[in-house]
Structure formats: C-alpha cells, structure tokens
PDB file of N, CA, C and O in Angstrom:
ATOM      1  N   MET A   1      -4.389   4.623  53.184  1.00  0.00           N
ATOM      2  CA  MET A   1      -5.537   5.329  52.343  1.00  0.00           C
ATOM      3  C   MET A   1      -4.322   5.898  51.107  1.00  0.00           C
ATOM      4  O   MET A   1      -4.640   5.540  49.973  1.00  0.00           O
ATOM      5  N   ALA A   2      -3.389   6.478  51.161  1.00  0.00           N
ATOM      6  CA  ALA A   2      -2.738   7.020  50.170  1.00  0.00           C
ATOM      7  C   ALA A   2      -2.115   5.597  49.294  1.00  0.00           C
ATOM      8  O   ALA A   2      -2.094   5.595  48.063  1.00  0.00           O
ATOM      9  N   ASP A   3      -1.679   4.548  50.026  1.00  0.00           N
ATOM     10  CA  ASP A   3      -1.473   3.463  49.296  1.00  0.00           C
ATOM     11  C   ASP A   3      -2.403   2.993  48.516  1.00  0.00           C
ATOM     12  O   ASP A   3      -2.074   2.665  47.376  1.00  0.00           O
ATOM     13  N   ALA A   4      -3.633   2.864  48.897  1.00  0.00           N
ATOM     14  CA  ALA A   4      -4.713   2.230  48.091  1.00  0.00           C
ATOM     15  C   ALA A   4      -5.057   3.189  46.825  1.00  0.00           C
ATOM     16  O   ALA A   4      -5.508   2.730  45.776  1.00  0.00           O
ATOM     17  N   ILE A   5      -4.794   4.580  47.036  1.00  0.00           N
ATOM     18  CA  ILE A   5      -5.041   5.498  46.023  1.00  0.00           C
ATOM     19  C   ILE A   5      -3.910   5.287  45.016  1.00  0.00           C
ATOM     20  O   ILE A   5      -4.172   5.286  43.813  1.00  0.00           O
ATOM     21  N   VAL A   6      -2.678   5.111  45.454  1.00  0.00           N
ATOM     22  CA  VAL A   6      -1.540   5.002  44.546  1.00  0.00           C
ATOM     23  C   VAL A   6      -1.765   3.873  43.824  1.00  0.00           C
ATOM     24  O   VAL A   6      -1.541   3.911  42.614  1.00  0.00           O
ATOM     25  N   LYS A   7      -2.249   2.661  44.438  1.00  0.00           N
ATOM     26  CA  LYS A   7      -2.609   1.158  43.850  1.00  0.00           C
ATOM     27  C   LYS A   7      -3.489   1.325  42.977  1.00  0.00           C
ATOM     28  O   LYS A   7      -3.256   1.028  41.805  1.00  0.00           O
ATOM     29  N   PHE A   8      -4.463   1.742  43.302  1.00  0.00           N
ATOM     30  CA  PHE A   8      -5.570   2.242  42.241  1.00  0.00           C
ATOM     31  C   PHE A   8      -5.187   2.953  40.847  1.00  0.00           C
ATOM     32  O   PHE A   8      -5.454   2.515  39.728  1.00  0.00           O
ATOM     33  N   LEU A   9      -4.531   4.097  41.141  1.00  0.00           N
ATOM     34  CA  LEU A   9      -3.953   4.691  39.890  1.00  0.00           C
ATOM     35  C   LEU A   9      -3.019   4.020  39.087  1.00  0.00           C
ATOM     36  O   LEU A   9      -3.040   4.098  37.859  1.00  0.00           O
ATOM     37  N   LEU A  10      -2.228   3.385  39.700  1.00  0.00           N
ATOM     38  CA  LEU A  10      -1.133   2.547  39.057  1.00  0.00           C
ATOM     39  C   LEU A  10      -1.929   1.571  38.506  1.00  0.00           C
ATOM     40  O   LEU A  10      -1.377   1.124  37.500  1.00  0.00           O
ATOM     41  N   LEU A  11      -2.943   1.070  38.719  1.00  0.00           N
ATOM     42  CA  LEU A  11      -3.705  -0.189  38.177  1.00  0.00           C
ATOM     43  C   LEU A  11      -4.304   0.159  36.980  1.00  0.00           C
ATOM     44  O   LEU A  11      -4.065  -0.431  35.927  1.00  0.00           O
ATOM     45  N   ASN A  12      -5.302   1.369  37.119  1.00  0.00           N
ATOM     46  CA  ASN A  12      -5.710   2.213  36.181  1.00  0.00           C
ATOM     47  C   ASN A  12      -4.597   2.519  34.908  1.00  0.00           C
ATOM     48  O   ASN A  12      -4.677   2.211  33.719  1.00  0.00           O
ATOM     49  N   LEU A  13      -3.534   3.246  35.653  1.00  0.00           N
ATOM     50  CA  LEU A  13      -2.768   3.448  34.354  1.00  0.00           C
ATOM     51  C   LEU A  13      -2.206   2.251  33.624  1.00  0.00           C
ATOM     52  O   LEU A  13      -2.102   2.354  32.402  1.00  0.00           O
ATOM     53  N   LYS A  14      -1.898   1.330  34.103  1.00  0.00           N
ATOM     54  CA  LYS A  14      -1.427  -0.123  33.665  1.00  0.00           C
ATOM     55  C   LYS A  14      -2.418  -0.493  32.569  1.00  0.00           C
ATOM     56  O   LYS A  14      -2.061  -0.765  31.422  1.00  0.00           O
ATOM     57  N   GLN A  15      -3.870  -0.488  33.045  1.00  0.00           N
ATOM     58  CA  GLN A  15      -4.608  -0.835  31.965  1.00  0.00           C
ATOM     59  C   GLN A  15      -4.986   0.027  30.833  1.00  0.00           C
ATOM     60  O   GLN A  15      -5.538  -0.454  29.843  1.00  0.00           O
ATOM     61  N   LEU A  16      -4.681   1.431  30.947  1.00  0.00           N
ATOM     62  CA  LEU A  16      -4.885   2.458  30.356  1.00  0.00           C
ATOM     63  C   LEU A  16      -3.631   2.068  29.086  1.00  0.00           C
ATOM     64  O   LEU A  16      -3.932   1.701  27.951  1.00  0.00           O
ATOM     65  N   LEU A  17      -2.415   2.221  29.515  1.00  0.00           N
ATOM     66  CA  LEU A  17      -1.277   1.738  28.729  1.00  0.00           C
ATOM     67  C   LEU A  17      -1.439   0.448  27.865  1.00  0.00           C
ATOM     68  O   LEU A  17      -1.182   0.329  26.667  1.00  0.00           O
ATOM     69  N   LEU A  18      -1.942  -0.535  28.768  1.00  0.00           N
ATOM     70  CA  LEU A  18      -2.203  -1.710  27.903  1.00  0.00           C
ATOM     71  C   LEU A  18      -3.370  -1.513  26.633  1.00  0.00           C
ATOM     72  O   LEU A  18      -3.396  -2.168  25.591  1.00  0.00           O
ATOM     73  N   TYR A  19      -4.183  -0.573  26.979  1.00  0.00           N
ATOM     74  CA  TYR A  19      -5.247  -0.491  25.992  1.00  0.00           C
ATOM     75  C   TYR A  19      -4.771   0.447  24.695  1.00  0.00           C
ATOM     76  O   TYR A  19      -5.010   0.185  23.516  1.00  0.00           O
ATOM     77  N   HIS A  20      -4.100   1.507  25.158  1.00  0.00           N
ATOM     78  CA  HIS A  20      -3.531   2.330  23.841  1.00  0.00           C
ATOM     79  C   HIS A  20      -2.342   1.588  22.964  1.00  0.00           C
ATOM     80  O   HIS A  20      -2.140   1.725  21.757  1.00  0.00           O
ATOM     81  N   VAL A  21      -1.452   0.585  24.104  1.00  0.00           N
ATOM     82  CA  VAL A  21      -0.647  -0.038  23.179  1.00  0.00           C
ATOM     83  C   VAL A  21      -1.176  -0.879  22.215  1.00  0.00           C
ATOM     84  O   VAL A  21      -0.596  -1.050  21.143  1.00  0.00           O
ATOM     85  N   ASP A  22      -2.482  -1.554  22.565  1.00  0.00           N
ATOM     86  CA  ASP A  22      -3.168  -2.506  21.673  1.00  0.00           C
ATOM     87  C   ASP A  22      -3.865  -1.487  20.750  1.00  0.00           C
ATOM     88  O   ASP A  22      -4.064  -1.937  19.622  1.00  0.00           O
ATOM     89  N   LEU A  23      -4.254  -0.309  20.942  1.00  0.00           N
ATOM     90  CA  LEU A  23      -4.810   0.575  19.763  1.00  0.00           C
ATOM     91  C   LEU A  23      -3.977   1.020  18.807  1.00  0.00           C
ATOM     92  O   LEU A  23      -4.335   1.110  17.633  1.00  0.00           O
ATOM     93  N   LEU A  24      -2.751   1.347  19.241  1.00  0.00           N
ATOM     94  CA  LEU A  24      -1.399   1.942  18.355  1.00  0.00           C
ATOM     95  C   LEU A  24      -1.149   0.855  17.683  1.00  0.00           C
ATOM     96  O   LEU A  24      -1.322   1.001  16.473  1.00  0.00           O
ATOM     97  N   SER A  25      -0.665  -0.606  18.146  1.00  0.00           N
ATOM     98  CA  SER A  25      -0.332  -1.536  17.389  1.00  0.00           C
ATOM     99  C   SER A  25      -1.086  -1.747  16.443  1.00  0.00           C
ATOM    100  O   SER A  25      -0.449  -2.076  15.442  1.00  0.00           O
ATOM    101  N   GLY A  26      -2.710  -1.688  16.219  1.00  0.00           N
ATOM    102  CA  GLY A  26      -3.458  -1.903  15.141  1.00  0.00           C
ATOM    103  C   GLY A  26      -3.154  -0.576  14.391  1.00  0.00           C
ATOM    104  O   GLY A  26      -2.693  -0.895  13.295  1.00  0.00           O
ATOM    105  N   VAL A  27      -3.196   0.355  14.472  1.00  0.00           N
ATOM    106  CA  VAL A  27      -3.053   1.793  13.945  1.00  0.00           C
ATOM    107  C   VAL A  27      -1.927   1.515  12.792  1.00  0.00           C
ATOM    108  O   VAL A  27      -2.047   1.716  11.583  1.00  0.00           O
ATOM    109  N   LYS A  28      -0.654   0.930  13.595  1.00  0.00           N
ATOM    110  CA  LYS A  28       0.603   0.689  12.575  1.00  0.00           C
ATOM    111  C   LYS A  28       0.452  -0.100  11.407  1.00  0.00           C
ATOM    112  O   LYS A  28       1.019   0.379  10.424  1.00  0.00           O
ATOM    113  N   GLY A  29      -0.181  -1.232  11.216  1.00  0.00           N
ATOM    114  CA  GLY A  29      -0.456  -1.751  10.049  1.00  0.00           C
ATOM    115  C   GLY A  29      -1.320  -0.604   9.247  1.00  0.00           C
ATOM    116  O   GLY A  29      -0.923  -0.149   8.174  1.00  0.00           O
ATOM    117  N   GLN A  30      -2.441  -0.217   9.825  1.00  0.00           N
ATOM    118  CA  GLN A  30      -3.079   0.756   8.768  1.00  0.00           C
ATOM    119  C   GLN A  30      -2.300   1.797   8.340  1.00  0.00           C
ATOM    120  O   GLN A  30      -2.422   2.151   7.167  1.00  0.00           O
ATOM    121  N   VAL A  31      -1.553   2.335   9.028  1.00  0.00           N
ATOM    122  CA  VAL A  31      -0.743   3.478   8.699  1.00  0.00           C
ATOM    123  C   VAL A  31       0.165   2.949   7.456  1.00  0.00           C
ATOM    124  O   VAL A  31       0.233   3.651   6.447  1.00  0.00           O
ATOM    125  N   GLU A  32       0.890   1.668   7.531  1.00  0.00           N
ATOM    126  CA  GLU A  32       1.716   1.163   6.361  1.00  0.00           C
ATOM    127  C   GLU A  32       1.005   0.841   5.320  1.00  0.00           C
ATOM    128  O   GLU A  32       1.468   0.914   4.182  1.00  0.00           O
ATOM    129  N   SER A  33      -0.488   0.353   5.642  1.00  0.00           N
ATOM    130  CA  SER A  33      -1.262   0.077   4.372  1.00  0.00           C
ATOM    131  C   SER A  33      -1.425   1.625   3.692  1.00  0.00           C
ATOM    132  O   SER A  33      -1.121   1.766   2.507  1.00  0.00           O
ATOM    133  N   LEU A  34      -1.869   2.668   4.407  1.00  0.00           N
ATOM    134  CA  LEU A  34      -1.991   4.108   3.764  1.00  0.00           C
ATOM    135  C   LEU A  34      -0.564   4.429   2.956  1.00  0.00           C
ATOM    136  O   LEU A  34      -0.580   5.035   1.884  1.00  0.00           O
ATOM    137  N   HIS A  35       0.481   4.034   3.482  1.00  0.00           N
ATOM    138  CA  HIS A  35       1.510   4.717   3.097  1.00  0.00           C
ATOM    139  C   HIS A  35       1.815   3.782   1.667  1.00  0.00           C
ATOM    140  O   HIS A  35       2.013   4.452   0.654  1.00  0.00           O
ATOM    141  N   ARG A  36       1.847   2.829   1.577  1.00  0.00           N
ATOM    142  CA  ARG A  36       1.895   1.877   0.239  1.00  0.00           C
ATOM    143  C   ARG A  36       0.897   2.533  -0.772  1.00  0.00           C
ATOM    144  O   ARG A  36       1.222   2.877  -1.908  1.00  0.00           O
ATOM    145  N   GLU A  37      -0.375   2.669  -0.228  1.00  0.00           N
ATOM    146  CA  GLU A  37      -1.524   3.138  -1.242  1.00  0.00           C
ATOM    147  C   GLU A  37      -1.024   4.345  -1.853  1.00  0.00           C
ATOM    148  O   GLU A  37      -0.996   4.402  -3.082  1.00  0.00           O
ATOM    149  N   LEU A  38      -0.549   5.509  -1.019  1.00  0.00           N
ATOM    150  CA  LEU A  38      -0.291   6.665  -1.104  1.00  0.00           C
ATOM    151  C   LEU A  38       0.972   6.754  -2.194  1.00  0.00           C
ATOM    152  O   LEU A  38       1.128   7.597  -3.078  1.00  0.00           O
ATOM    153  N   SER A  39       1.806   5.642  -1.861  1.00  0.00           N
ATOM    154  CA  SER A  39       3.237   5.619  -2.870  1.00  0.00           C
ATOM    155  C   SER A  39       2.658   5.065  -4.184  1.00  0.00           C
ATOM    156  O   SER A  39       3.200   5.405  -5.235  1.00  0.00           O
ATOM    157  N   LEU A  40       1.878   4.455  -4.199  1.00  0.00           N
ATOM    158  CA  LEU A  40       1.269   3.642  -5.475  1.00  0.00           C
ATOM    159  C   LEU A  40       0.590   5.030  -6.254  1.00  0.00           C
ATOM    160  O   LEU A  40       0.760   5.255  -7.452  1.00  0.00           O
ATOM    161  N   MET A  41      -0.070   5.756  -5.493  1.00  0.00           N
ATOM    162  CA  MET A  41      -1.123   6.733  -6.110  1.00  0.00           C
ATOM    163  C   MET A  41      -0.075   8.000  -6.516  1.00  0.00           C
ATOM    164  O   MET A  41      -0.443   8.788  -7.387  1.00  0.00           O
ATOM    165  N   LYS A  42       1.032   8.147  -5.966  1.00  0.00           N
ATOM    166  CA  LYS A  42       1.799   9.162  -6.187  1.00  0.00           C
ATOM    167  C   LYS A  42       2.636   8.599  -7.501  1.00  0.00           C
ATOM    168  O   LYS A  42       2.813   9.362  -8.452  1.00  0.00           O
ATOM    169  N   ALA A  43       3.152   7.233  -7.531  1.00  0.00           N
ATOM    170  CA  ALA A  43       3.855   6.665  -8.852  1.00  0.00           C
ATOM    171  C   ALA A  43       2.440   6.910 -10.016  1.00  0.00           C
ATOM    172  O   ALA A  43       2.692   7.567 -11.026  1.00  0.00           O
ATOM    173  N   PHE A  44       1.538   6.572  -9.898  1.00  0.00           N
ATOM    174  CA  PHE A  44       0.487   6.673 -10.819  1.00  0.00           C
ATOM    175  C   PHE A  44       0.431   8.292 -11.418  1.00  0.00           C
ATOM    176  O   PHE A  44       0.686   8.513 -12.602  1.00  0.00           O
ATOM    177  N   LEU A  45       0.159   9.113 -10.702  1.00  0.00           N
ATOM    178  CA  LEU A  45       0.423  10.529 -11.011  1.00  0.00           C
ATOM    179  C   LEU A  45       1.317  10.681 -11.537  1.00  0.00           C
ATOM    180  O   LEU A  45       1.025  11.249 -12.590  1.00  0.00           O
ATOM    181  N   LYS A  46       2.584  10.476 -11.453  1.00  0.00           N
ATOM    182  CA  LYS A  46       3.690  10.722 -12.057  1.00  0.00           C
ATOM    183  C   LYS A  46       3.674  10.233 -13.345  1.00  0.00           C
ATOM    184  O   LYS A  46       4.218  10.883 -14.238  1.00  0.00           O
ATOM    185  N   VAL A  47       3.061   9.051 -13.602  1.00  0.00           N
ATOM    186  CA  VAL A  47       3.398   8.596 -15.058  1.00  0.00           C
ATOM    187  C   VAL A  47       2.225   9.154 -15.928  1.00  0.00           C
ATOM    188  O   VAL A  47       2.372   9.415 -17.122  1.00  0.00           O
ATOM    189  N   SER A  48       0.826   9.352 -15.120  1.00  0.00           N
ATOM    190  CA  SER A  48      -0.097  10.051 -15.574  1.00  0.00           C
ATOM    191  C   SER A  48       0.468  11.643 -16.255  1.00  0.00           C
ATOM    192  O   SER A  48       0.135  12.000 -17.384  1.00  0.00           O
ATOM    193  N   ARG A  49       1.247  12.373 -15.460  1.00  0.00           N
ATOM    194  CA  ARG A  49       1.628  13.668 -15.812  1.00  0.00           C
ATOM    195  C   ARG A  49       2.494  13.668 -16.968  1.00  0.00           C
ATOM    196  O   ARG A  49       2.491  14.516 -17.861  1.00  0.00           O
ATOM    197  N   GLU A  50       3.314  12.542 -16.873  1.00  0.00           N
ATOM    198  CA  GLU A  50       4.213  12.354 -18.133  1.00  0.00           C
ATOM    199  C   GLU A  50       3.698  12.249 -19.472  1.00  0.00           C
ATOM    200  O   GLU A  50       4.125  12.804 -20.485  1.00  0.00           O
ATOM    201  N   LYS A  51       2.408  11.209 -19.302  1.00  0.00           N
ATOM    202  CA  LYS A  51       1.714  10.889 -20.534  1.00  0.00           C
ATOM    203  C   LYS A  51       1.077  12.177 -21.037  1.00  0.00           C
ATOM    204  O   LYS A  51       1.034  12.508 -22.222  1.00  0.00           O
ATOM    205  N   ARG A  52       0.523  12.963 -19.874  1.00  0.00           N
ATOM    206  CA  ARG A  52      -0.204  14.316 -20.359  1.00  0.00           C
ATOM    207  C   ARG A  52       0.587  15.486 -21.049  1.00  0.00           C
ATOM    208  O   ARG A  52       0.226  16.343 -21.856  1.00  0.00           O
ATOM    209  N   THR A  53       1.861  15.206 -20.415  1.00  0.00           N
ATOM    210  CA  THR A  53       2.933  16.238 -21.039  1.00  0.00           C
ATOM    211  C   THR A  53       3.436  15.943 -22.458  1.00  0.00           C
ATOM    212  O   THR A  53       3.640  16.791 -23.327  1.00  0.00           O
ATOM    213  N   SER A  54       3.620  14.500 -22.578  1.00  0.00           N
ATOM    214  CA  SER A  54       3.850  13.818 -23.949  1.00  0.00           C
ATOM    215  C   SER A  54       2.953  14.147 -25.182  1.00  0.00           C
ATOM    216  O   SER A  54       3.213  14.356 -26.367  1.00  0.00           O
ATOM    217  N   ALA A  55       1.549  14.106 -24.301  1.00  0.00           N
ATOM    218  CA  ALA A  55       0.603  13.879 -25.376  1.00  0.00           C
ATOM    219  C   ALA A  55       0.406  15.551 -25.883  1.00  0.00           C
ATOM    220  O   ALA A  55       0.097  15.844 -27.038  1.00  0.00           O
ATOM    221  N   ARG A  56       0.659  16.624 -24.730  1.00  0.00           N
ATOM    222  CA  ARG A  56       0.816  17.852 -25.394  1.00  0.00           C
ATOM    223  C   ARG A  56       2.031  18.210 -25.921  1.00  0.00           C
ATOM    224  O   ARG A  56       1.899  19.360 -26.338  1.00  0.00           O
ATOM    225  N   ILE A  57       2.917  17.898 -26.077  1.00  0.00           N
ATOM    226  CA  ILE A  57       4.027  17.764 -26.984  1.00  0.00           C
ATOM    227  C   ILE A  57       3.592  17.180 -28.285  1.00  0.00           C
ATOM    228  O   ILE A  57       3.833  17.857 -29.284  1.00  0.00           O
ATOM    229  N   ILE A  58       2.963  15.981 -28.445  1.00  0.00           N
ATOM    230  CA  ILE A  58       2.846  15.869 -29.610  1.00  0.00           C
ATOM    231  C   ILE A  58       1.716  16.571 -30.526  1.00  0.00           C
ATOM    232  O   ILE A  58       1.673  16.610 -31.756  1.00  0.00           O
ATOM    233  N   GLN A  59       0.754  17.152 -29.524  1.00  0.00           N
ATOM    234  CA  GLN A  59      -0.181  17.949 -30.296  1.00  0.00           C
ATOM    235  C   GLN A  59       0.232  19.175 -30.680  1.00  0.00           C
ATOM    236  O   GLN A  59      -0.338  19.690 -31.642  1.00  0.00           O
ATOM    237  N   GLN A  60       1.430  19.969 -29.925  1.00  0.00           N
ATOM    238  CA  GLN A  60       1.948  21.012 -30.142  1.00  0.00           C
ATOM    239  C   GLN A  60       2.954  20.979 -31.662  1.00  0.00           C
ATOM    240  O   GLN A  60       3.001  21.904 -32.472  1.00  0.00           O
ATOM    241  N   GLU A  61       3.539  19.953 -31.744  1.00  0.00           N
ATOM    242  CA  GLU A  61       4.320  19.629 -32.807  1.00  0.00           C
ATOM    243  C   GLU A  61       3.263  19.324 -34.131  1.00  0.00           C
ATOM    244  O   GLU A  61       3.665  19.607 -35.260  1.00  0.00           O
ATOM    245  N   LYS A  62       1.900  18.735 -33.940  1.00  0.00           N
ATOM    246  CA  LYS A  62       1.315  18.460 -34.921  1.00  0.00           C
ATOM    247  C   LYS A  62       0.882  20.039 -35.180  1.00  0.00           C
ATOM    248  O   LYS A  62       0.907  20.450 -36.340  1.00  0.00           O
ATOM    249  N   GLN A  63       0.551  20.776 -34.284  1.00  0.00           N
ATOM    250  CA  GLN A  63      -0.294  22.208 -34.770  1.00  0.00           C
ATOM    251  C   GLN A  63       0.944  23.185 -35.481  1.00  0.00           C
ATOM    252  O   GLN A  63       0.615  24.099 -36.238  1.00  0.00           O
ATOM    253  N   GLU A  64       2.228  22.942 -35.207  1.00  0.00           N
ATOM    254  CA  GLU A  64       3.376  23.828 -35.732  1.00  0.00           C
ATOM    255  C   GLU A  64       3.487  23.152 -37.293  1.00  0.00           C
ATOM    256  O   GLU A  64       3.648  23.763 -38.349  1.00  0.00           O
ATOM    257  N   GLY A  65       3.346  21.661 -37.077  1.00  0.00           N
ATOM    258  CA  GLY A  65       3.423  21.051 -38.592  1.00  0.00           C
ATOM    259  C   GLY A  65       2.216  21.622 -39.767  1.00  0.00           C
ATOM    260  O   GLY A  65       2.299  21.743 -40.989  1.00  0.00           O
ATOM    261  N   ASP A  66       0.981  21.930 -38.719  1.00  0.00           N
ATOM    262  CA  ASP A  66      -0.045  22.206 -39.831  1.00  0.00           C
ATOM    263  C   ASP A  66       0.320  23.689 -40.256  1.00  0.00           C
ATOM    264  O   ASP A  66       0.205  23.977 -41.447  1.00  0.00           O
ATOM    265  N   VAL A  67       0.741  24.623 -39.378  1.00  0.00           N
ATOM    266  CA  VAL A  67       1.166  25.993 -39.683  1.00  0.00           C
ATOM    267  C   VAL A  67       2.112  26.050 -40.570  1.00  0.00           C
ATOM    268  O   VAL A  67       2.135  26.949 -41.410  1.00  0.00           O
ATOM    269  N   LYS A  68       3.038  25.083 -40.506  1.00  0.00           N
ATOM    270  CA  LYS A  68       4.374  25.215 -41.436  1.00  0.00           C
ATOM    271  C   LYS A  68       3.657  24.987 -42.883  1.00  0.00           C
ATOM    272  O   LYS A  68       3.815  25.763 -43.825  1.00  0.00           O
ATOM    273  N   ASP A  69       2.791  23.730 -42.932  1.00  0.00           N
ATOM    274  CA  ASP A  69       2.075  23.295 -44.248  1.00  0.00           C
ATOM    275  C   ASP A  69       1.149  24.513 -44.770  1.00  0.00           C
ATOM    276  O   ASP A  69       1.032  24.817 -45.957  1.00  0.00           O
ATOM    277  N   ASN A  70       0.718  24.948 -44.043  1.00  0.00           N
ATOM    278  CA  ASN A  70      -0.224  26.360 -44.487  1.00  0.00           C
ATOM    279  C   ASN A  70       0.725  27.421 -45.098  1.00  0.00           C
ATOM    280  O   ASN A  70       0.626  27.749 -46.280  1.00  0.00           O
ATOM    281  N   VAL A  71       1.708  27.980 -44.205  1.00  0.00           N
ATOM    282  CA  VAL A  71       2.638  28.745 -44.746  1.00  0.00           C
ATOM    283  C   VAL A  71       3.407  28.514 -45.945  1.00  0.00           C
ATOM    284  O   VAL A  71       3.737  29.396 -46.738  1.00  0.00           O
ATOM    285  N   PHE A  72       3.681  27.274 -46.043  1.00  0.00           N
ATOM    286  CA  PHE A  72       4.181  26.787 -47.405  1.00  0.00           C
ATOM    287  C   PHE A  72       3.423  26.861 -48.515  1.00  0.00           C
ATOM    288  O   PHE A  72       3.874  27.244 -49.595  1.00  0.00           O
ATOM    289  N   LYS A  73       2.166  26.485 -48.316  1.00  0.00           N
ATOM    290  CA  LYS A  73       0.919  26.784 -49.315  1.00  0.00           C
ATOM    291  C   LYS A  73       0.892  28.061 -49.799  1.00  0.00           C
ATOM    292  O   LYS A  73       0.916  28.365 -50.992  1.00  0.00           O
ATOM    293  N   LEU A  74       0.835  28.894 -48.758  1.00  0.00           N
ATOM    294  CA  LEU A  74       0.517  30.434 -49.120  1.00  0.00           C
ATOM    295  C   LEU A  74       1.789  30.886 -49.892  1.00  0.00           C
ATOM    296  O   LEU A  74       1.698  31.768 -50.745  1.00  0.00           O
ATOM    297  N   VAL A  75       2.978  30.288 -49.599  1.00  0.00           N
ATOM    298  CA  VAL A  75       4.147  30.901 -50.058  1.00  0.00           C
ATOM    299  C   VAL A  75       4.097  30.465 -51.568  1.00  0.00           C
ATOM    300  O   VAL A  75       4.062  31.250 -52.516  1.00  0.00           O
ATOM    301  N   ILE A  76       4.097  28.854 -51.658  1.00  0.00           N
ATOM    302  CA  ILE A  76       4.273  28.612 -53.314  1.00  0.00           C
ATOM    303  C   ILE A  76       2.784  28.910 -53.836  1.00  0.00           C
ATOM    304  O   ILE A  76       2.888  29.225 -55.022  1.00  0.00           O
ATOM    305  N   TYR A  77       1.617  28.933 -53.486  1.00  0.00           N
ATOM    306  CA  TYR A  77       0.415  29.089 -53.928  1.00  0.00           C
ATOM    307  C   TYR A  77      -0.502  30.240 -53.418  1.00  0.00           C
ATOM    308  O   TYR A  77      -1.639  30.089 -52.973  1.00  0.00           O
ATOM    309  N   PRO A  78       0.290  31.620 -53.576  1.00  0.00           N
ATOM    310  CA  PRO A  78      -0.374  33.094 -53.093  1.00  0.00           C
ATOM    311  C   PRO A  78      -1.602  32.967 -53.579  1.00  0.00           C
ATOM    312  O   PRO A  78      -1.851  32.425 -54.655  1.00  0.00           O
ATOM    313  N   PRO A  79      -2.649  33.586 -52.619  1.00  0.00           N
ATOM    314  CA  PRO A  79      -3.840  33.689 -53.115  1.00  0.00           C
ATOM    315  C   PRO A  79      -4.154  34.870 -54.069  1.00  0.00           C
ATOM    316  O   PRO A  79      -3.754  35.996 -53.776  1.00  0.00           O
ATOM    317  N   ASP A  80      -4.821  34.654 -55.143  1.00  0.00           N
ATOM    318  CA  ASP A  80      -5.181  35.656 -55.904  1.00  0.00           C
ATOM    319  C   ASP A  80      -5.902  36.931 -55.221  1.00  0.00           C
ATOM    320  O   ASP A  80      -7.046  36.745 -54.806  1.00  0.00           O
ATOM    321  N   ILE A  81      -5.220  38.442 -55.045  1.00  0.00           N
ATOM    322  CA  ILE A  81      -5.920  39.430 -54.502  1.00  0.00           C
ATOM    323  C   ILE A  81      -6.344  40.395 -55.603  1.00  0.00           C
ATOM    324  O   ILE A  81      -7.009  41.393 -55.327  1.00  0.00           O
TER     325      ILE A  81
END
C-alpha cells in the first residue's frame, strides 16, 4: 500500500515538475523581452531628460539675455521721471 502511494506521489511530482519547467521556460523569453523593452525605455527617458535640461538651459539663457538687454536700455535711456 505504501509503495503504491509513494509511486503515485512520485508520478504526480514528476508531472508537476515537467509542467512547471515548461511554464518557466516560456516565462524566460518573456522576461528577457521585458528586460530589453525596459532597457530601451530607460535609454529613451535618459535622452528625453537631457533634451529637457538643454531646452531649459537655453530658455534660461534667453531670459537672462532679455533681462540684460532691458537693464542696458534703462541705463542708456533712463525713463523721464
């Protein structure tokens, strides 16, 4: 009786392991694909952040130039008070 139970359990265990190996091997490809996609997204976000930073710096420099121009105009051509 115990032999039959052990044989039954070993057969079921073997079937479960084979089933899970099949599941895990299918997941491996999906995980690798997800890793590639996330790496691409990371690179895209890095480039995007750098472009936003560059655009922000250019905008700040333009605003500083505008302020300097206005101060220069005030110094050269003071308003009549």
